C-alpha positions in Angstrom: 87.2 93.7 122.3 89.1 94.0 118.7 86.6 94.6 115.8 88.8 92.1 113.7 90.1 88.4 114.7 94.3 88.6 113.6 94.3 85.8 116.3 92.4 82.8 116.0 93.6 81.2 112.7 91.6 78.6 111.0 92.9 75.4 110.4 93.5 75.0 106.7 94.5 71.6 106.4 92.4 69.3 104.4 90.8 72.2 102.7 92.4 71.6 99.3 94.9 74.7 100.4 98.1 74.7 98.2 100.2 76.2 101.3 99.1 73.6 103.6 99.1 70.9 101.2 101.9 69.2 103.7 102.2 66.0 105.8 101.5 66.5 109.7 103.7 68.3 111.6 105.3 69.8 108.4 105.6 73.4 107.9 104.4 75.0 104.6 107.3 76.3 102.8 106.2 77.3 99.5 103.9 80.2 98.7 102.9 84.1 100.0 99.6 83.3 101.7 98.6 85.0 105.1 96.5 82.8 107.2 94.2 85.7 108.9 90.6 85.1 108.0 89.3 87.8 105.6 87.4 90.9 106.3 83.8 90.2 107.1 82.1 92.4 104.8 83.8 90.3 102.1 82.4 86.8 103.5 79.1 88.7 103.8 79.0 89.5 100.3 79.7 86.0 99.1 77.6 84.3 101.1 74.6 86.6 99.8 75.8 85.6 96.3 75.8 81.7 97.2 72.3 81.9 98.7 70.9 83.3 95.2 71.5 79.9 94.2 71.9 80.5 90.3 75.3 80.7 89.1 75.3 81.5 85.5 77.8 83.7 83.2 78.7 87.1 84.7 80.4 90.3 83.3 81.7 93.1 85.4 79.8 96.0 85.2 80.3 99.8 86.0 79.8 98.9 89.9 82.7 96.6 89.9 85.0 99.3 88.2 83.7 102.3 90.0 85.1 100.0 93.3 88.3 99.7 92.0 88.7 103.6 90.9 87.2 104.5 94.4 89.6 102.0 96.4 92.9 103.8 94.7 91.7 107.3 95.1 90.7 106.7 98.8 93.8 104.7 99.6 96.3 105.8 97.5 95.7 109.6 96.2 95.4 108.7 92.2 92.2 107.5 90.6 92.1 105.5 87.4 89.7 106.7 84.6 87.1 103.6 84.8 87.6 103.4 81.2 91.0 102.4 81.7 90.1 99.4 83.8 90.0 95.6 82.4 89.2 92.4 84.7 91.6 89.8 84.5 91.5 86.5 86.5 94.6 87.1 88.0 98.0 89.0 88.0 100.4 86.3 86.9 97.6 85.0 84.2 97.4 88.8 82.7 101.4 88.9 83.0 101.7 85.8 80.7 98.9 86.8 78.4 100.8 90.2 78.1 103.8 89.1 77.4 102.6 87.1 74.6 100.4 90.0 73.0 103.0 92.8 73.2 106.4 91.0 72.9 107.8 88.6 70.2 109.3 85.2 70.7 113.2 86.0 71.0 112.6 89.1 72.6 114.5 90.7 75.5 112.2 91.2 78.6 113.7 93.0 81.4 113.5 92.5 85.2 115.1 93.4 88.4 116.4 90.8 90.2 116.5 89.7 93.0 112.7 89.3 92.0 109.7 87.2 92.3 110.6 83.9 90.6 107.2 83.2 88.6 108.2 86.2 86.4 111.2 84.3 85.0 108.3 81.6 84.1 105.9 83.9 82.3 109.0 85.1 80.4 111.0 82.0 79.3 108.2 79.7 79.2 106.8 81.8 76.2 110.0 81.7 74.2 111.5 85.2 75.5 114.6 86.2 77.1 115.1 87.3 80.7 117.4 90.3 81.0 117.8 91.7 84.4 118.9 95.2 85.5 120.2 93.9 89.2 119.2 95.8 92.2 122.2 96.9 93.6 122.9 96.4 97.4 124.8 98.3 99.6 124.8 96.0 102.7 121.8 98.3 104.0 119.5 99.2 101.2 118.8 98.1 97.4 118.8 100.8 94.9 118.2 100.7 90.7 121.5 101.1 88.6 120.1 103.4 86.2 123.1 103.7 83.7 122.7 99.4 83.3 118.7 100.2 83.3 119.1 102.5 80.6 121.8 100.8 78.5 119.5 97.5 78.6 116.6 99.3 77.6 117.9 100.6 74.9 119.3 96.9 73.2 116.7 96.7 70.0 115.5 93.3 71.4 114.2 95.0 74.6 110.7 95.4 74.2 108.9 94.7 77.6 109.9 95.4 81.4 108.1 93.9 84.4 108.4 96.3 87.2 107.7 95.1 90.5 105.8 98.0 92.6 106.2 97.6 95.2 109.2 95.2 95.0 108.6 91.7 95.9 110.1 90.3 98.0 112.8 93.0 99.5 109.8 95.3 100.1 111.1 98.3 98.8 108.5 101.3 98.2 110.1 103.0 94.9 109.7 106.9 95.3 107.2 108.8 93.1 110.3 110.2 91.3 111.9 106.7 90.9 108.6 105.4 89.2 108.3 108.4 87.2 112.1 107.8 86.0 111.9 104.3 84.8 108.6 105.2 83.2 110.2 107.9 81.5 113.4 105.9 80.3 110.7 102.7 79.1 109.1 105.3 77.0 112.1 107.0 75.5 113.4 103.5 74.5 110.0 102.4 73.2 109.6 99.5 76.1 106.0 98.7 77.3 106.5 99.3 81.2 104.4 96.3 83.0 103.9 97.1 86.6 102.8 94.5 88.8 101.4 96.2 91.8 99.5 93.4 93.7 101.5 94.3 97.0 100.4 97.9 96.5 98.0 98.4 99.7 100.8 96.6 102.0 102.9 99.5 102.7 103.5 99.1 106.4 105.1 102.4 107.1 106.4 105.7 105.5 105.4 107.2 102.4 102.7 105.3 100.3 103.8 103.7 96.9 103.0 105.4 93.6 100.7 103.6 91.3 102.6 103.4 87.9 99.3 104.7 86.0 99.9 107.9 87.6 103.0 108.9 86.4 103.2 112.6 84.3 103.5 113.3 80.7 103.8 111.1 77.6 105.3 108.0 79.7 101.9 107.4 81.0 100.7 106.4 77.7 103.2 103.2 77.9 102.1 101.9 80.9 100.2 98.9 82.2 99.2 98.7 86.0 98.3 95.3 87.2 96.1 95.4 90.7 94.1 92.7 93.0 92.7 92.6 96.0 94.2 89.1 96.3 97.6 89.6 98.8 95.7 92.5 100.5 92.8 90.7 101.7 94.0 87.2 101.5 91.4 85.9 98.9 93.8 84.8 96.1 91.1 82.1 95.3 88.6 84.7 94.2 91.2 85.1 91.4 90.1 88.4 90.6 92.3 91.3 89.1 92.3 94.5 87.2 94.7 95.8 84.3 94.7 99.8 84.4 95.9 100.6 80.7 95.6 104.8 80.0 96.5 104.5 76.2 93.6 103.1 74.4 95.6 101.3 71.6 97.7 99.5 74.4 94.3 98.8 76.2 93.1 97.1 73.0 96.0 95.1 72.8 95.9 93.7 76.4 92.1 93.2 76.1 92.6 91.2 73.4 95.6 89.4 75.1 93.5 88.4 78.3 90.5 87.4 76.0 92.7 85.0 73.5 94.1 83.5 76.6 90.8 83.1 78.5 91.6 85.3 81.8 88.9 88.0 81.3 86.0 86.3 82.7 85.0 86.1 86.3 83.9 83.3 88.4 80.7 83.6 90.6 82.5 85.3 93.6 85.0 87.6 92.0 82.8 90.2 91.4 80.8 90.5 94.8 84.4 89.8 96.7 85.9 92.1 94.9 83.3 95.0 95.3 83.0 94.2 98.9 86.5 94.4 99.6 87.3 97.8 97.8 84.0 99.3 99.2 84.1 98.2 102.8 87.5 97.1 103.4 89.5 100.0 104.5 89.1 99.4 108.4 90.4 95.8 108.0 93.1 96.9 106.1 94.3 99.6 108.6 94.0 96.8 111.5 96.0 94.4 109.3 98.8 97.2 108.6 98.9 97.5 112.6 99.1 93.8 113.2 101.6 93.4 110.5 104.1 95.9 112.0 103.5 94.2 115.3 104.6 90.8 113.5 107.3 92.4 112.1 109.0 94.0 115.1 108.4 90.5 116.9 110.3 88.6 113.8 112.8 91.1 114.0 113.9 91.3 117.4 113.7 87.4 117.6 116.2 87.2 114.4 118.5 89.8 115.6 118.9 88.2 119.4 118.8 84.6 118.5 120.2 84.6 114.7 123.6 86.9 114.9 124.6 85.6 111.1 121.6 86.8 109.7 120.6 90.5 108.8 116.9 92.0 108.4 117.0 94.1 105.4 113.6 94.0 104.3 111.7 97.5 103.4 108.6 98.9 104.3 105.9 97.1 102.0 104.7 93.5 101.4 104.2 91.1 104.5 107.8 89.5 103.5 110.8 89.6 105.4 113.9 89.9 103.3 117.1 88.4 105.3 120.9 88.8 104.1 123.1 85.7 105.3 126.7 86.7 106.0 127.4 84.0 104.2 127.8 85.9 100.5 126.4 83.0 98.9 123.1 82.8 100.7 120.1 85.0 100.3 116.5 83.8 100.8 113.2 85.0 101.1 111.3 84.3 104.5 107.9 84.7 104.3 106.5 85.1 108.2 103.2 83.4 108.3 101.9 84.9 111.4 101.6 81.9 113.9 104.1 84.3 116.0 104.2 82.7 119.6 103.8 86.4 121.3 100.8 87.2 119.1 99.2 83.8 119.2 100.5 82.1 122.2 101.4 79.1 120.6 104.7 77.0 121.0 106.3 77.5 117.3 106.8 80.4 115.0 106.1 79.0 111.4 108.5 80.2 108.7 108.6 79.6 105.1 111.6 79.8 102.8 111.8 80.2 99.5 114.9 80.4 97.2 114.4 82.9 93.9 117.3 81.2 92.4 
């Protein structure tokens, strides 16, 4: 008998789920959100907290930051110093707060399209300009246009780069050399590098991702990594994430920004849920990755057989499938919600379409 249940998905209708707030018979087509139950150790930790019956103000202590550091050392081979860590309520709220704190109205904030569309919201809603170093696609793979990147980083109004590591939605796992080069170019041109690493635990195959806080040399003094258990363990409603900022001056700026925007205080389940995930979630994550690979294989075989006008070009990370249509003007993200009929013996496969443009 399998230790974890990746077959029986809970019915999330009428549960305040954003994703499943749809009419009966409609498919949810909005948000990257798995339907697997989270790790049982996380559920148990949250139940113990609720059973306490008192829910006053809280603040993360050393056990929280140690759990984060231990996780990154064991899972990814790089241990951040605990003093580098700052609690925040989520990666997206932190991105918006950092955009406001470390850049100025009218500045350029650089991204690498095609990329997670909320980056655009965090930039434009705060009076900054989006500047894109578009990724180059050769029909098989995506790559960075390094000359274009350096030219745009060198512009006087470019003060911040939002890096997606691994890249959402194409699933690209940047190599250690690529992460190092991006960080060094940003440092050379006095641009803060803000790295969204929310999908870092979801490398399904091949070499692991390189946390940006682990780059070598002076370039490390210019980076901010944002990490969270939310995608990994399907616990987005915990509203828990961590900013990792090696440089003390930059860390003080980030800390002030998060606190000024009131996105630095945990709810009653954020601390125990995160600690349980990072201390006891290793086996669950290993089982999840195996299941994701089974589902990806099934989905890719189905698409190749039944949709010849579509090509799977997704990378080795995330639970997103990126497809290219042979109609050159059409590119969509497809988030496969794992109700695959081979896996769950149901009558349909649920697919969510999302257009980042």
